[in-house]
N, C-alpha and C positions, 0 to 999 in steps of 0.2 A: 099282605106285606108290601110296605112301600118300595118305591125304586131304589131309593137310597141304601134301604137295607138290603136289599137284593144284591146292589152293586157292592156292597161291602163285604158280603158273603163270598164273592168271586173272586176276592183279592187274597192270595196266600200271606199268611201272617208271619211277619220277621219276628225273631226274639224280642225286638224293642217295639212291638206292635202297641203294647199298652204303656202309654206315656201322657204326660199331662197335656201336651199339645193336642194329641189327638182328642183326649176328652173334652178339652175346650171345642174343638171343631165339630164334634158329634152333638154336645150340648147345643150349639148355635144352629146347627141343622134340625134337630129335633123340635127346637123352640120356633122355628120359621123364621129367624131372624132376616133371611136374605129372601124370603118369598116374594117379597114386591120388587125385588131388584130385576132390572132387564138389563141383558147383556148384548153384546155386539158391537161392530162398529169400531174405528179407531179412536183411543181415548182424546178425551177433551174436555171442555166444559160440560157440566153434567146435562144441561138443557139441551146440549147440540147432539150429543153421540148416542143416546138412548135408542135401542132399536131391539127387535127380536122378542120373544115370549120370555116370560118369567121362569125360572128355573130354580126351585128351592133346594135342590140338591147338589148345586155347584158352588165350589169355593174357588178362590182364586188367590195364588200365592206368588212371591217374585223371589229373583235373584238378582241382587242390585249391586254388582261390583263398581268400584271406582276404576277408571281405565288409566291407573298411573302405576301398574306393575303386572306381574304375572301371578296366575291363580296359584295358590298352594294347597296343601293337604287339609289345612282347615278349610278352606274354601269347599273342598270335595265334601265334606260333611253337611255343609249347607246346601250345596246343589243337591245331594241326594235326599236331605229332609223336604226341601221345598219342592223338588219336582217330584218325588216319591209320594208326598202327600196329596197333591194335584191329581195324579194319576189314580190313588186309591180311590178317593172320592168323586171321580169323574168330572173333575175341574180342569184348571189351566194353571200353568206356571209362566210367567213372564220372565224374559231375560231383558233387564233393563240397566244400561250403563248410566252411573249417577257421574255426568261430566260437567261438574258445576265449578273445577278449578283448572282453568285453561293453560296455566303455567306448569302443570305436572302431567298432562295428559297427551297422549300420542295413539295414532292410529295403530301403530304395532302393538299396543298392548290391548285394544280393541279386538283386532285380528286374533291375538294368541288366546285371549277370553273366550271369544266364539269358538275356537277349535278345541279349547279345554273342555267345554261343556258337551260338545259334540262327541268328543272322544270318551267321555264317561258314558255316553249312550242316552242323553236326554235331548228332546226335541221341543223347542217353543212354538213350533207352528208359525203363525202370522203374529206372535207377541213379542216382538223385538222393537225395543223402545229406548230412547235417551231421555235423560233430565233436559236435555236442549231443546227436545220436543215441544216443552212446555214452558220455555223462557217468556214467551209473551203473555201466558195466563198467569205465571207467577208475579211478573212485574203488575199486572193488572190487580192481583191480590193483595201486593204490598200497598199499591195504592189506596184500596179498599181499607186495609187496617190503619193507613194514616187518616184518612177520611172521617172513621169511626172512633178515633183516639186511642187506638191500640198500636200505634207504632210512631216514631219520632227519629228526625235525624238528629244524630249527636254529633258535635264537632270539637270533642276533646280528644286528646292524644291516645294511643294505645295504652301508653304507660299510666296516664290518668284514669283510664278506664279500669285497668286492673287494681289501682289504689283504692278506687271507690267501690269495688266489688265487694269487699268484705272477706270474710272468713267463714271457716265452717261454724266457728263459734259466735261470730260477730256479724251483724247485718250489714248490708250494702249502704252506700249512700246515695242520693239522688244526684244525677249529672245535672249542671246549671242550665242544661238546654232541654231538660226532660219536659218542661212545661211550654215549649213552643206552641203555638197555634197551629192547628192543622192545615190551614192556608200555607203558612210559611214553610212547614214541613214538606208539604207536596210541591212547592216550588223548588225546594233546595233537592229533593229527590229527583225531579225531572232534570234539574241541571246536573246532577251527578249521571244521569243517565246520558245526557247530552256531551259529557266529556269537559265539563267547565272547570272541574277540580282535579287536583292530584290525588293519587292513591295515598290513602290515609287520612285526608283532609276530612272527610266526613265518613259516617258509616249510618245505616238505618238498624234501629234497635226496636224489638217489640217492647211494648209498655205494659209490663205485668206487675212485678212486685220486688222492690230492691231490699225487702226485709224477709223475703221468704228464705225457711230454712234448706230449701234445695236451691243451691247456687244457679243451677241452669234456669231458672226461672226469675233471675235478677236482670231483667232486660236484656236478654240475649241478643247479639248482632244477627240480623237476618239477610243484609245486603252489604256488599264492600265494592270499593272501586277497584277494578282491575283491567290496566290498559294494556291486554294481551291478546293475542289472537287466538281463538277458539278452534279446536280442529275440526269443527262441523259449521259453526255459524260466523267463522271468519271475525271481522272487526266490526261486526254489527252491535255489539254491546261493549259499554264501558264498566256496566255494574253487572256483578254476578251474585246470584243467591248463596247463602251458606248451606252446607249438606243439611244440617239439622232442621233448616226451614223448606228446603226443596224437597226432601224425601216424603214426609208425610203428604205433600200436595200430589206429588207424584203417585203415592199409592191410592189416594181418593179418586184421581183423575182415571185411574186405570181399573177402577172397581175392585181393587185388592181386599180381600175379606180378612186375612191372616197374615199381618206383617211381622215375620219371624226374624227376630235380631238376636246378637249375642248380650251377654249380661252387661257389658260395658255401657249399653244403650239404656238400661232400666231406669237411670235417673233422667234420662231424656223424655221418657214415656209422658209425664206431665205437660211438657211443652208441645210434644206430639198431639196430645188431645186439645189442649188449649186452642193451639192454632186451628184445627180442623172444625173444633165446635164454632169459632167464631166465623170462619169462613162458610159454613154451612147455614150459620144464622142468617148471613147476608145474602143466602141465596146461590152463591157461587159453587158450592158443591151439594151432591144429593146424599141422602142418607139410606141406609144405615152406612155409618162410618166405618173405615178399616180399624182394627184393633191390633196394637202391637203386644206381641208376646214374647218374652226374653227367654233363652236357654243358655246353658254353659257352653263357651267356646272350647274347641279343642286344644287341649294342653298335652303335647307329645313329648316323651322323652328323647333326649338325643338330637333334637332338632330344634332352630330358631324358626318361628312363623311371623316374627315382626316384620313388616314390609321394610322399615327403616334399616333393620338389621340385614335383611336379603341384599339390599341395595349396597351396604357395605361390602358384602361378601363379593359382589360383582364387580363393583368398582374398585375395591381393593386387590381385585384379580387373585384372591383366595381361592376361587373356582373358575372354571372357564366358561362362564357365561350363566344366564338364567337356565339353560337346559342342561347344565352339568348333571349328570346322572347322581351326583352326590346331594344335589339341592332338593329341598322339599317341595319344589314347583311341580306343577301337574306335566309340564314341558320335560323336566329333569327325570321326573317317575316314569314317563313314556320311553324315554331313551334306557333307563335302567332296566326296563323289562317288567315292570309293574302293569297291572291289568286293570282296565275299567271294572270288570266284574269283580276283582279282588277290593276295589275300593268300595263298592256298594256293599260287599259283604261286611267290610269293615265298618261301614256306617250302621249297618244294622246290628253288628255285634256290640258296639259301645254305646247305642242307643242315645237318648236325649236325657239330660239332667238339668236340674235348676241350680245346682251349685258345682262351682268349679274343681275339677280334680285332674290328676296327671294319668293319662294312658301310656303304658310302656310301650315303646316302638315295637317290642316283639309281637304285639298282638296285630299290628298292621303286617309284619313280616309272616306271621302264620296266616293271615286271611290270602296274602298273595302265595304263600307256598301251598295252601290247599287248593286253590284254583289252578295254579300252574301244574300241580300234580296230576288233576283232571286232564288236561288238554294239552300239556307238552309232550311232543314225541321224544323218543330217548335216542341219544347218540352217545357216541365215544369221543373223548378228548383227553389227551395226556398233557397236562400242565407242566410238568417237570419231567422231561423225557430222559431216559437213559436206554440205551440199546441193549436187546435183548436177542441172542445169535441160538438158534435152535441147530445145533452140530450136527445132527443126522438127520435133517430134513433136507430135500434136494435143493440146491440153488436155485435152479431156474424154475421150480414149480410154483404154482399159486393155486388156491382154491378159494370157495366162497363159504363164509359161515351166515347163518341166517338167523340173527336175533329179532326179538319182537319189536316192532314200533312203540309199542305200548303194553307193558305186561297185563294190565288189567283191561285191556280193550283188544281182545283177540281179532275182532273185525277190522283193526286196522293194519293187520298182517304183519309180515316181516320185510326185511330188506336184506339185499346181498352185502355182506361186508368181506374185503378180500383179506386172505391170510397167506402168509409167506415165510421164507426162513429167517428173515430180520424184522423185528417187530421194536415199537417203541413201548416202554412200560414207565410207571410212575417210579421215581427215584426211591420215595419212601416204602416201595413195594420189593426191595432187594437190600440185603445187610450181609457184610462179611461175618462179623460176630454178633449175632442177634441176643437181645434180653429174654428173660423167660416169658413165656405165653406169645410170641411173635410167631405167626403161623405162614408169613409169606416166604419169599424166596431167601434161601441162604444156602450155601454149599450142603449137599446132600438131602435138603428137603424137596418135597413135591407139591405142587399147588395146580389147580386147574386156571387155564386161561379161559376165561369167561367166553362160552358159547363154542369153545374149540377143544383143544387137547389137554391132558395132563402133561406136565413137564417137570423134569427134575433138576435143579440146579447142580452143574458140575464145578463151576469157579467163576470167580470174577476177576476183571482187570481194573487196575487202578493207575492213576497218573503219580506224578512224583509228591503231590501233596497228600496222598492216600485217598484221595477221592474216587469212587467207583466210576468207571467210564464205560464198562460193558459187563454183561452177565451172560455166560454160556450155559446152555441148558441141552438135554436131549429129551425127546418127545416119545409118548407112546401111541403108535397109529391107531390102535383099537380102542382110543377113549374119546373120540370126538363127539360132542354134544349132539343128541338128536339121533345118534345111531343106536342099534340095538344093544345093549349091555354096557354103554359107554360109561353109564352112572354106576356101574355096580361096585366100583373101587372109589370109596370116599376119601377126601381130603379135606382139610380145615380151612385152607387158603384158596380164595378165588380171587384173581385180579384181572383188570381191563388192560386192553393194549389197542396198538393200532399198527397195521402193517408198514413198515418203513418206507418200502416201494411205493406205496400207493397213498401214502399220508399227504394231507394238505397242511402247510404250514400257515398257522393265522395268530394275530395279536388277540389275546384275552385279556381283558380288564376285571382285576378283582377288586370290587368295591367294598368298602366297610362304612361304617357309620362316620358322618363329618366331623361330629364332637366326641370326645373321649368321656365326658361326664354327662350324666342324666339331664342335668338342668344348666346348660351352658350359661355363662355370665352371672350366676348366683354368687361366686366368692371373688371373682376377677373379671377383666374386660372378656366379653364372650370369644373375641378372638384368639385368646390365650388357650382357650379350651378346644381349638381346632384339633382333631386327631391328625397328627403327621403321617400315619399309615392308612389313610383312608382309600388310597387307590394304589395299586401295583400292577404294573403291565408285565404279561409274560409271553413269551413265544411258544406256543403249543402247538403240539402235532394232532391234527384232528382227522376223524375218518373222512373218507372221500365225499361222503353225502353233504357234509357241511360246506363244500367248496363253493357252492352256488347258492347259499342260504341268501334269501331275500332280507334287505333290511326290515326290521322289526319282527322277524321270525324268531319263535321262542322254541327252546329245547330244553330238556333235562340232560345234562352232562353227567352219566352215572357217576355216582360218588361225589360228584362236586357241586351239585346244586342246580339252579335254573339260570339260564342264560338268553340273552337276546343278541341278534345281529344289529350293531348299533345303527340308528337310524340316518346318522349323516355321514360317518366314516367306513361303514361296511359296503362292499359292492361284490357281486358274482366274482368269483376268481381270487378275491382279495379279502376274505372275511375278517371281521373285528367284532368280537363279542365282549358284551357286558354281564357281569354276574348280577342278577337280580337279588337272588336270595340263596343261601346253602340249604343244604338237606335238612338242616336242623338250626335251633338257634344257637350259634356258635359262640355269642357273647355270654350267653347263660351258662353253656357247659364250661367255657373256659373261664369262668369267674370274673370277665372283666368289667 
């Protein structure tokens, strides 16, 4: 049995284990496509960086974000796919920043992306790279294309270029500068590099076929003039490569085997292959060359994943920044209380497809709910408090009840929760005149105070508007949970509580979906689809153990869902909690 097969058998298979990308990888490995490849060293021109023994069982993937925004849920799918496949087949996944547009890129975005990938639980080891690492090589490659007649400097305006490009049904027309001699093109390109021209005055284009049915092959631009300072190279360059030119070169220099892209890049694959073939033929790149494989991007209901729209939300102050817990960014999801394990579970569940489709947001919520149910300790919080007074309980007395920290994990033990004469309960747990089928507190009815005693409602107090302000009960001393015979008398109602004397008050943010329709912007401006009730803050009464919750510490609040101490605003002694998900899919249940 080969090492590759042995390694494969050791990897637990996910529900999405059988997909077309994995099939392509296994076919390449079985055919020995990479048997002659040598690995190691920092990427660079092929003849410089080869080192180390050949390893036919290794693949290399990459996650190549542009540092012009924050990672979002769609990126999480790509991260899990690229890093997951590399781990499964004993290879490596590179983190590479495609920083080819200095006007939109910032170090802030670089830092946030690095933090996001780490938070999801993936490690790129020594393989952290930037497109700007290869600017020298990309420039030399462009000169090679010019010298071999595969590129030319065009001097028409952007408007003229669009007019000559043609349509889906009509071929394009040649630029009057398409037949410039290579020597003249080379001189002009070097003058572009040296800052002799203004932005837009010239552009370098690949010379392919203006009549191609694929518009992306109609002499695409590969270099443009940009007199902007780059966040890594400063003012070294006046010309910058286009993304579609830079990306395949980066893949080849890093020995990427499988370049996984979303479907919008499918029409770019012919140019990807055209470019690499010509550079390999000229001896600038080694074979075998990377292959691009496309998969369907994540389309998730009730969110927008367009970077342009996310920027609108932030700059228009419709949200409180990139890390607003309602945002579909990883920074927002982390503050919301979502978990890396939940995202990895989500990526496995939805799998990889060739065709676009919509995934219901409830699937993501279910994955988070499942993981949080496994790991979140239980606590009690009263979100809409009303006072309960036990008239026959001694005013000066208090005692401890001992609820489990996790009902499915007895090894986590119990905690002491103080009980006293006056408690906070949920307002919805008491009514003066209840409807049929209501089993909680109303005059004459008996319920169990969870983990404590049976109490019988005697009366309620109301204010001038008829709103209940307090409920008075009596308790049965022989019915405390955990004592012999306490459970012999059965009641239908079971409610949670917090001791008023010992409670900690804290803000609790109840988050809902940011948009009120499944596909925002389909019928109107997407901003008009914002859900006005996407967040509500309440002053809650919390059990004492929550007073010193650490930022990012997660809990299940019994009956209310899963919550996290806010990463930015919460601090010990003054907790602020965000609701991650409810205990059920409230949108589906409520028919919204």
